[in-house]
C-alpha positions in Angstrom: 11.3 -7.2 -10.3 7.4 -6.9 -8.5 7.3 -4.0 -6.0 7.0 -5.0 -2.5 4.4 -4.0 0.0 6.1 -0.6 0.7 6.6 0.3 -2.6 2.3 -0.5 -2.9 1.9 1.0 0.0 3.6 4.8 -0.9 1.3 4.7 -4.6 -1.6 4.4 -2.8 -0.7 7.0 -0.3 0.2 8.9 -3.3 -3.4 8.5 -4.4 -5.0 8.8 -1.1 -3.1 12.4 -1.0 -1.1 11.4 2.1 2.5 11.6 0.1 3.4 14.0 -2.2 5.1 13.0 -4.8 8.1 14.6 -3.8 7.9 12.7 -0.8 7.4 9.3 -2.8 10.4 9.9 -4.5 12.7 10.6 -1.5 11.4 7.3 -0.4 12.4 5.6 -3.8 15.6 7.3 -3.8 16.4 6.0 0.3 15.1 2.4 -1.1 17.4 2.2 -3.7 20.2 3.8 -1.5 20.0 0.5 0.5 18.0 2.2 3.6 14.5 0.9 3.7 12.2 4.2 4.7 9.5 4.4 7.6 6.9 1.9 7.4 3.6 3.6 6.7 1.4 0.6 5.1 -0.7 0.1 8.4 -1.0 4.1 8.7 -2.3 4.2 4.6 -4.9 1.5 5.1 -6.1 3.2 8.5 -6.4 6.5 6.2 -8.0 4.6 3.4 -10.8 2.9 5.3 -11.6 6.4 7.1 -11.7 8.3 3.9 -13.9 5.4 2.8 -15.9 5.1 5.4 -16.8 9.3 5.4 -17.9 8.6 1.6 -14.8 11.1 0.5 -13.3 8.3 -1.5 -13.9 8.6 -5.2 -11.9 6.1 -7.2 -10.5 7.4 -10.6 -12.5 7.0 -14.2 -11.2 4.2 -16.0 -10.3 5.1 -19.5 -10.7 2.6 -22.2 -7.8 2.2 -24.3 -9.5 1.1 -27.7 -11.0 5.3 -27.7 
């Protein structure tokens, strides 16, 4: 099953440091229990834009699987 918009937002928030690993896991537990967590997509997008505009965002290096 493909992740939905909220799950993707959680992963991006985790990468940006907006959510901790524990918060991300708690949100996943809420989804599995049938309760949708608070929507954070717009907050994550605005945070990403602000970080990128400030020049502080540096994507993680890509690692080759060909070693």
